[in-house]
C-alpha positions as CSV (number, residue, x, y, z in Angstrom):
1,M,-10.0,24.2,-8.3
2,K,-11.8,20.9,-8.4
3,A,-9.4,18.4,-8.2
4,L,-9.2,15.1,-9.4
5,V,-6.6,12.3,-8.8
6,T,-6.9,9.1,-9.6
7,R,-5.4,5.5,-8.1
8,L,-7.0,2.2,-9.0
9,D,-5.0,0.0,-7.4
10,S,-4.7,-2.1,-4.5
11,F,-4.6,-0.7,-0.9
12,G,-1.8,0.1,-0.3
13,D,-1.2,2.0,-3.5
14,V,-3.6,4.6,-1.7
15,L,-1.2,4.5,1.3
16,L,1.6,5.8,-1.1
17,A,-0.6,8.3,-2.7
18,G,-1.4,10.2,0.1
19,P,1.5,12.4,-0.1
20,A,0.5,13.5,-3.4
21,V,-3.1,13.9,-2.0
22,R,-2.1,16.6,0.3
23,A,0.2,18.8,-1.8
24,V,-2.6,18.4,-4.4
25,A,-5.5,20.0,-1.5
26,A,-3.4,21.7,-0.5
27,R,-4.1,24.4,-3.8
28,A,-7.3,22.5,-4.7
29,D,-11.2,24.0,-3.4
30,T,-11.7,20.2,-3.4
31,V,-10.3,17.0,-3.8
32,T,-12.4,13.9,-5.5
33,L,-9.8,10.3,-4.8
34,L,-10.8,7.7,-7.5
35,C,-9.7,4.9,-7.1
36,G,-11.4,1.1,-7.4
37,P,-12.6,-1.0,-4.4
38,H,-9.5,-2.5,-2.9
39,G,-8.4,0.8,-2.7
40,A,-11.7,2.0,-1.1
41,P,-10.8,1.5,2.7
42,A,-7.4,3.3,2.4
43,A,-9.2,5.9,0.1
44,R,-11.5,6.8,3.5
45,L,-7.9,6.9,5.3
46,L,-6.8,9.9,3.7
47,P,-6.0,13.8,5.0
48,G,-7.1,16.0,1.5
49,V,-9.8,14.1,0.7
50,D,-13.2,15.7,0.5
51,E,-15.4,13.1,-1.6
52,I,-14.9,9.0,-3.0
53,L,-15.1,8.5,-6.4
54,V,-15.0,3.9,-6.3
55,W,-14.9,2.6,-9.8
56,D,-13.8,-1.5,-10.8
57,S,-11.5,-0.5,-13.7
58,P,-11.1,-3.3,-16.5
59,W,-7.5,-2.2,-16.5
60,T,-6.4,-2.7,-13.3
61,G,-6.3,-5.1,-10.5
62,F,-6.3,-9.2,-10.3
63,Q,-9.4,-10.2,-11.6
64,P,-10.6,-6.9,-13.6
65,P,-13.8,-6.8,-15.3
66,R,-15.5,-7.0,-19.3
67,V,-15.4,-3.3,-20.0
68,D,-19.6,-2.2,-19.8
69,R,-20.3,0.6,-22.1
70,A,-23.0,1.7,-19.2
71,D,-20.4,1.0,-16.2
72,I,-18.3,3.7,-18.2
73,D,-20.7,6.3,-19.0
74,G,-21.8,6.7,-14.9
75,L,-18.7,6.9,-14.1
76,V,-18.0,9.3,-16.7
77,A,-21.4,11.1,-15.0
78,A,-19.8,11.1,-12.1
79,V,-16.7,13.0,-13.1
80,D,-16.8,16.8,-11.6
81,A,-13.5,18.1,-12.0
82,D,-11.6,21.2,-13.5
83,S,-7.9,19.2,-13.0
84,A,-6.6,15.4,-12.3
85,L,-3.7,13.9,-11.3
86,I,-3.1,10.2,-13.0
87,L,-1.1,8.3,-10.4
88,T,-0.8,4.4,-12.1
89,S,2.5,2.1,-11.0
90,F,6.1,2.1,-13.5
91,H,5.1,-1.1,-15.9
92,Q,1.1,1.2,-16.6
93,S,-0.2,3.5,-18.7
94,P,-2.2,6.4,-17.9
95,L,-4.1,6.7,-21.3
96,P,-7.4,4.5,-20.6
97,T,-7.6,7.0,-17.2
98,A,-7.4,9.7,-19.4
99,L,-9.1,9.8,-22.5
100,L,-12.4,9.0,-19.9
101,L,-11.5,12.5,-18.0
102,R,-11.6,13.5,-21.6
103,L,-14.8,12.2,-22.1
104,A,-15.9,13.7,-18.2
105,G,-15.5,17.6,-19.6
106,V,-11.6,17.3,-17.7
107,G,-10.2,21.0,-19.2
108,F,-6.0,20.0,-17.5
109,V,-4.5,16.1,-17.1
110,A,-1.2,15.4,-15.7
111,A,0.9,11.6,-15.3
112,D,3.3,9.7,-16.4
113,S,3.5,8.1,-19.1
114,E,6.3,6.7,-21.6
115,D,3.4,6.0,-24.1
116,Y,2.8,9.3,-26.2
117,P,-0.8,10.6,-25.5
118,G,-2.1,13.1,-28.3
119,S,-3.8,15.4,-26.5
120,L,-5.3,13.2,-23.4
121,L,-2.7,14.5,-21.0
122,D,-1.4,18.1,-20.6
123,V,1.1,17.5,-18.6
124,R,3.2,14.3,-19.6
125,H,6.1,13.5,-17.1
126,H,8.2,11.1,-17.0
127,R,9.3,9.6,-13.5
128,A,12.8,9.4,-12.2
129,P,14.0,5.2,-13.2
130,H,14.1,3.9,-9.7
131,A,11.6,6.2,-8.2
132,H,9.6,4.8,-5.1
133,E,5.6,5.0,-5.8
134,A,5.1,7.8,-3.3
135,E,8.5,10.0,-4.7
136,A,6.9,9.2,-8.4
137,A,3.2,10.0,-7.5
138,L,4.7,13.4,-5.7
139,D,7.4,14.4,-8.8
140,L,4.5,14.0,-10.1
141,A,2.1,16.1,-8.5
142,E,5.3,19.3,-8.7
143,A,5.3,18.7,-12.4
144,A,1.3,19.7,-12.6
145,G,1.9,23.0,-10.0
146,F,1.3,20.9,-7.0
147,P,4.7,21.3,-5.1
148,R,5.1,19.1,-2.3
149,V,3.8,21.0,1.2
150,D,5.4,19.2,3.5
151,D,8.0,16.4,5.0
152,G,6.4,14.0,2.1
153,R,5.9,10.9,4.5
154,L,2.5,8.9,4.0
155,R,0.4,9.2,6.7
156,V,-4.0,8.8,7.6
157,L,-6.5,10.5,9.7
158,P,-5.7,9.2,13.9
159,P,-6.6,6.1,13.9
160,P,-8.9,5.1,17.3
161,A,-6.5,3.5,20.4
162,A,-6.1,0.0,20.1
163,G,-6.3,-0.6,23.7
164,P,-9.2,-3.0,23.9
165,L,-8.4,-5.2,20.5
166,T,-4.3,-6.1,21.7
167,G,-4.3,-5.5,25.4
168,P,-1.6,-3.6,28.2
169,G,1.4,-3.1,27.4
170,E,3.8,-2.8,24.2
171,Y,3.6,-6.1,21.0
172,V,4.9,-6.7,17.8
173,V,2.5,-7.3,15.4
174,V,2.2,-10.1,12.6
175,H,0.9,-10.3,9.5
176,P,1.4,-13.3,7.7
177,G,-0.7,-12.1,4.3
178,A,-0.8,-10.7,1.4
179,S,-2.6,-10.4,-1.5
180,V,-0.1,-11.4,-4.1
181,P,1.1,-15.5,-2.8
182,A,3.9,-15.2,-4.3
183,R,4.8,-12.0,-1.7
184,A,3.7,-13.4,1.1
185,W,6.0,-15.8,4.2
186,S,4.8,-19.3,4.3
187,P,3.1,-19.7,7.5
188,G,5.3,-22.5,8.8
189,R,7.9,-19.8,9.0
190,C,5.3,-17.3,11.1
191,A,4.2,-19.2,13.1
192,Q,7.8,-19.8,13.6
193,A,8.4,-16.0,14.1
194,V,6.0,-15.9,16.6
195,R,7.0,-18.8,18.5
196,E,10.4,-17.6,18.6
197,L,9.6,-14.1,19.7
198,T,7.0,-14.8,22.4
199,A,10.4,-17.1,24.2
200,A,12.5,-13.9,23.7
201,G,10.3,-12.1,25.6
202,R,8.2,-10.0,22.9
203,R,4.1,-10.1,23.6
204,V,2.9,-10.6,19.6
205,V,-0.3,-9.5,18.1
206,V,-1.0,-11.4,14.9
207,T,-3.6,-9.7,12.4
208,G,-5.2,-10.0,9.0
209,G,-8.3,-9.8,7.4
210,A,-11.7,-12.0,7.6
211,G,-11.4,-14.2,5.2
212,E,-7.0,-15.3,7.1
213,R,-9.1,-16.1,10.4
214,D,-7.9,-19.6,9.6
215,L,-4.4,-18.4,9.1
216,T,-4.3,-15.8,11.4
217,A,-5.0,-19.1,14.4
218,Y,-2.1,-21.3,13.1
219,V,0.5,-18.5,12.6
220,A,-0.8,-17.5,17.2
221,G,-1.1,-20.1,18.0
222,D,-1.0,-20.9,22.3
223,A,1.9,-18.0,22.1
224,A,-0.2,-14.4,20.1
225,V,-3.3,-12.9,20.1
226,D,-4.9,-13.9,17.4
227,L,-7.0,-10.6,15.5
228,G,-7.3,-12.2,12.7
229,G,-10.9,-10.9,11.3
230,R,-11.3,-8.5,14.1
231,T,-10.0,-5.5,12.1
232,G,-11.5,-2.6,9.3
233,A,-9.0,-0.3,8.5
234,A,-9.3,2.3,10.5
235,E,-9.0,-0.6,13.8
236,L,-6.0,-1.7,11.4
237,A,-4.0,1.1,12.0
238,G,-4.4,1.7,15.6
239,V,-3.5,-1.4,15.9
240,L,0.0,-1.0,14.0
241,A,-0.1,2.2,15.8
242,G,0.0,1.3,18.8
243,A,2.9,-1.6,17.7
244,A,6.7,-1.5,18.7
245,C,7.1,-3.0,15.3
246,V,5.7,-4.6,12.3
247,V,6.7,-8.4,10.5
248,T,4.8,-8.1,6.9
249,G,5.0,-8.8,3.6
250,N,5.2,-6.6,1.2
251,T,1.4,-5.6,1.3
252,G,-0.9,-3.3,2.2
253,P,-0.7,-3.8,6.3
254,A,3.3,-2.9,5.7
255,H,2.5,0.7,4.1
256,L,-0.2,1.5,7.0
257,A,2.4,0.5,9.6
258,A,4.2,3.0,7.8
259,A,1.9,6.0,7.0
260,V,1.1,5.6,11.6
261,D,5.0,6.1,12.3
262,T,6.0,1.9,13.2
263,P,8.7,0.3,12.2
264,V,9.0,-2.7,9.6
265,V,10.9,-5.6,9.4
266,S,9.6,-6.2,5.5
267,L,9.7,-9.7,4.5
268,F,9.8,-8.5,0.6
269,A,9.9,-10.8,-2.0
270,P,11.6,-9.4,-4.8
271,V,9.2,-9.0,-7.8
272,V,8.6,-6.2,-7.5
273,P,10.9,-3.9,-6.9
274,A,12.5,-3.5,-3.2
275,E,13.2,0.5,-4.2
276,R,9.5,1.4,-5.7
277,W,7.6,-0.4,-2.7
278,R,9.9,-0.9,0.1
279,P,8.6,1.0,3.4
280,Y,8.8,4.3,2.8
281,G,10.0,6.8,5.4
282,V,10.6,4.5,8.9
283,P,13.0,2.6,10.3
284,Y,13.4,-1.2,8.3
285,V,14.5,-3.6,7.9
286,L,14.5,-5.4,4.3
287,L,15.1,-9.6,4.8
288,G,14.7,-11.8,1.6
289,D,16.9,-12.6,-1.7
290,Q,16.5,-9.7,-3.7
291,D,18.7,-11.2,-6.3
292,A,16.8,-14.4,-6.5
293,P,15.6,-16.1,-10.1
294,C,12.1,-14.5,-9.1
295,A,13.0,-10.8,-9.7
296,G,11.0,-8.0,-10.9
297,T,9.4,-11.1,-13.2
298,R,5.8,-8.9,-10.8
299,A,4.9,-13.6,-10.2
300,R,1.5,-13.4,-8.8
301,R,2.7,-16.8,-7.3
302,C,6.4,-17.9,-6.5
303,P,7.9,-19.3,-10.3
304,V,10.5,-21.3,-8.5
305,P,10.1,-24.5,-6.6
306,G,10.5,-23.9,-2.4
307,H,10.0,-20.2,-2.9
308,P,13.6,-19.4,-1.6
309,C,13.6,-16.0,-2.0
310,L,11.8,-15.2,1.2
311,D,12.3,-19.2,3.1
312,T,16.0,-18.8,3.4
313,V,14.6,-15.7,6.0
314,T,14.7,-17.7,9.3
315,A,12.6,-16.9,12.9
316,L,15.8,-16.1,14.4
317,D,16.5,-14.0,11.2
318,V,12.8,-11.4,11.9
319,V,14.1,-12.3,16.2
320,A,16.7,-10.3,15.1
321,A,15.7,-7.7,13.3
322,V,12.7,-6.5,15.2
323,D,15.7,-5.9,17.8
324,K,18.0,-4.4,15.8
325,L,14.7,-1.2,15.9
326,V,12.6,-1.8,18.6
327,E,15.8,-1.1,20.2
328,A,17.4,1.3,18.2
329,P,17.7,4.8,20.2
């Protein structure tokens, strides 16, 4: 059986699909993962994936492309599968993807859908109302005939050793950036946390993408190792795997830390529900006002002056949370 799993969203979303991918891989001869360009680096890290199809969908992402007939025809021609599992967030419809998979000749299609699917789905599953995204994907896979085969935690392929990047000795990672501004702790607060962690005797490594070098340089200052722009996905996984703890917002590296079994101090803006998107399967401390006025808005930029849901969190709060996780038995 040739199976296809689709998750067309971001880096972290694809990581959260990993347990469901492993469930499918246990029963399929081959597994193709259909993902968007932002999710592709995560797809390359997942165990159980034999092939990756990268496609920029017009109905997902922050800046979706315009609908292009030739592009869609190309995707339909590229899909070669007998069965498919469409993974989406709770607020997304799987039906546009299901239509294209039917056009590609996929005979069995399963998805979570509150909308009437007509003949587009063979399994129309209803997700549990408060399920974590990783659990929801596993539940759908089981309903489609792919029961879980392991503990269901996030995993990635073994990453490279990080010593040449981080230097020797125990360290804490601070990752200040986020793909959505509303989910990021302010740079000033991050820089304060680095200074307080250093003053408390912690060695700190600051990470960030190629477009975040100015941010990581500011946050690291003279107190921390600055790895801004120096790690791809696999190298970042290695850095996070070697850390005693990771301090970050609700963004991809939080899920990557969980996938390499590293505890997370999660600076979580409540614009999306923590019960669905918190760090999964590892010890964590959730910081941030989960009852702030922005709760549940899915806002990309903070709609409340002063960003109070996160900027009421202090550097000393982060130090205490790190101590709790690192020193726990």
